[in-house]
Structures are given as C-alpha cells and as structure tokens.
matplotlib code that plots the C-alpha trace (Angstrom):
import matplotlib.pyplot as plt

x = [18.1, 16.9, 15.3, 18.1, 20.3, 17.9, 17.8, 21.7, 22.0, 19.2, 20.9, 24.2, 22.6, 21.2, 24.2, 25.8, 23.3, 23.7, 27.6, 26.9, 24.3, 23.8, 21.3, 18.0, 14.7, 12.9, 9.7, 10.5, 9.3, 9.0, 12.8, 11.9, 9.7, 12.6, 12.5, 15.7, 16.8, 15.5, 18.0, 16.7, 18.5, 19.0, 17.1, 18.2, 18.0, 15.2, 14.3, 11.7, 9.0, 7.2, 3.8, 2.4, 4.3, 3.6, -0.1, 0.6, 2.1, -0.5, -3.2, -0.9, -0.8, -4.5, -6.1, -8.6, -7.3, -9.9, -8.3, -5.1, -5.1, -6.8, -4.2, -1.2, -2.6, -3.4, -0.4, 2.7, 2.4, 0.5, 3.1, 5.7, 8.6, 11.0, 13.5, 14.3, 10.6, 10.1, 8.7, 6.2, 6.8, 3.8, 4.2, 2.4, 0.9, -0.5, -1.9, -3.4, -5.2, -6.4, -8.5]
y = [225.5, 227.1, 225.5, 226.5, 224.5, 221.4, 221.6, 221.3, 218.4, 216.5, 217.2, 216.2, 213.2, 212.2, 212.5, 210.0, 207.5, 207.8, 207.4, 204.3, 202.6, 203.9, 206.4, 206.4, 206.9, 210.3, 211.9, 215.5, 217.7, 215.1, 215.0, 216.4, 213.2, 210.5, 208.1, 206.2, 203.3, 200.1, 197.1, 194.0, 190.8, 190.3, 193.5, 196.8, 199.0, 202.1, 205.2, 204.7, 207.5, 208.4, 207.8, 210.2, 213.1, 212.4, 212.3, 215.7, 217.2, 216.4, 217.9, 221.1, 221.7, 221.7, 218.4, 217.1, 214.0, 211.5, 213.3, 212.8, 209.2, 208.2, 210.5, 208.6, 205.2, 205.8, 208.3, 207.3, 204.2, 202.5, 203.8, 201.1, 202.9, 200.0, 198.1, 201.5, 202.3, 204.0, 202.6, 203.8, 203.3, 202.6, 202.8, 200.5, 204.1, 204.8, 201.5, 202.2, 205.2, 203.8, 200.7]
z = [93.6, 90.6, 87.4, 85.2, 87.5, 87.3, 84.0, 83.8, 86.2, 84.4, 80.8, 82.4, 83.7, 80.7, 78.8, 81.5, 80.9, 77.0, 77.4, 79.8, 77.9, 74.7, 73.3, 75.6, 74.2, 76.3, 75.8, 75.1, 78.1, 80.9, 81.9, 85.5, 85.5, 85.1, 87.7, 86.7, 84.4, 84.1, 83.5, 82.7, 81.7, 78.2, 77.0, 76.6, 79.4, 78.8, 80.7, 83.5, 84.0, 87.6, 86.2, 88.9, 87.7, 84.1, 84.9, 86.9, 84.3, 81.8, 84.0, 84.8, 81.4, 81.3, 81.2, 83.4, 85.3, 83.4, 80.2, 81.5, 82.4, 78.8, 77.0, 78.8, 78.4, 75.1, 73.8, 76.4, 78.1, 75.3, 72.7, 71.4, 69.5, 69.5, 72.1, 74.0, 74.4, 78.0, 80.9, 83.8, 87.3, 89.4, 93.2, 96.1, 97.0, 93.7, 93.4, 97.1, 96.0, 92.9, 95.0]

ax = plt.figure().add_subplot(projection="3d")
ax.plot(x, y, z, "-o")
ax.set_aspect("equal")
plt.show()
C-alpha cells in the first residue's frame, strides 16, 4: 500500500470518528501515530497516540532521543487544551525498556 492510500484511509477513519464521537482534537502531522480512541465513562472520548511512535517521529525530525522525550513531555503529553486533549498509550514493552 502506498503512502497516498494510507493517508486517504486515515482521513476517512478520522472523519468516521468525528461522525461517531464528535470533533476530536488531533496533533497535526501525527495521524500515523494514532493508536485509537480512548472512551471513558462520563467523559468525552479522546484520540490516543502511541507514545513510542510519537517519540520516533520527533527523532526522525532531527531531535536526539533526550530532546524528543523532553519536548514530548512538556509540549505534547504535558499540554492541556480542554476536555478533548489527546492521550498517549505507553505499552508494557515500553515500560520494560525504560526500567
């Protein structure tokens, strides 16, 4: 599958999410890092990003791993932009690697 087809599928998927759950907040340029949607009782659903993919993207864009982690913690994971602020998935494998 080529990148254009992947982008079209992600756009369609995000549009479907908006139809189903209402407007979702997304981080520009990180659509391919989306892991899914977090649905919580009594709260608005939010986009959830795979943290390892987000960090890898930052490194691909020229940051060192330390710079990427610091940037992510402060500017992405640490940002609050309202009830629909995206969340970040940290897998058991990531936790084991960091121990």
